[in-house]
N, C-alpha and C positions, 0 to 999 in steps of 0.2 A: 561504668566505663572509667578506666584510670586516666590520669592526666596525660600519660604518654600515648595511649591509643586515641584519645580525643585530639591531641595535637597531630598525630599521623593522619587521622581522618580529615581534619581541616586542611592539611597540606595536600592531601590527595584531591579533595574537592576543589581547592584553589588551582591546582595544576590542570585538572579537567576543565574548569571554567576558562582558564587562560587559553588552553588549546582550542576549546569550542569557540571562543570569541575570535581568535585569529583565523580559524578555518571558516567560520560563518562570514567574517568580513571579506575574506578572499573569495568566497562564493558570490557574495553580492557585487564585488568588483568585476567578476568575470561574466556575469549574466547580462543580457541586454535589456530585458524587461523585468520589473520587480512587481509581481502580483502575489496574492495570498498563497497560491500553490507553490510558487518558486520559493517563498520564504519558508514554508513547511518542509519542502524537500531539502532546502539548504540547511535548515536547522537540524534535520534528521541526519543528513550526511556529515555535518560537522560534529554531531554527537558521536557517531560511529568512528569518525576519524580521530576524535579526541581520546576515545577509549583505546583505539589501536596505537596511537602515539604514546600514550602513557604505558601501555603494555610493552611496547618496543623499547622505550627508555628504561623501564625496569629490567628488561631482559639483558640489556647491554651493561647496566651499572650493577647488576646482581643485588638489588635491594628489594 
């Protein structure tokens, strides 16, 4: 892996992590009870949302 692709992979992972954290936090704020199942569903939905948010941003910025 070249230095450029390693940097791009780290930036992509950082962006996904930031989106996931923001969406997971929003999920936790909006639910009324926090149990194990809600955390699993929230983490899964946040992961899907993070992937879609990154794909949408890349489609708009053409990168």
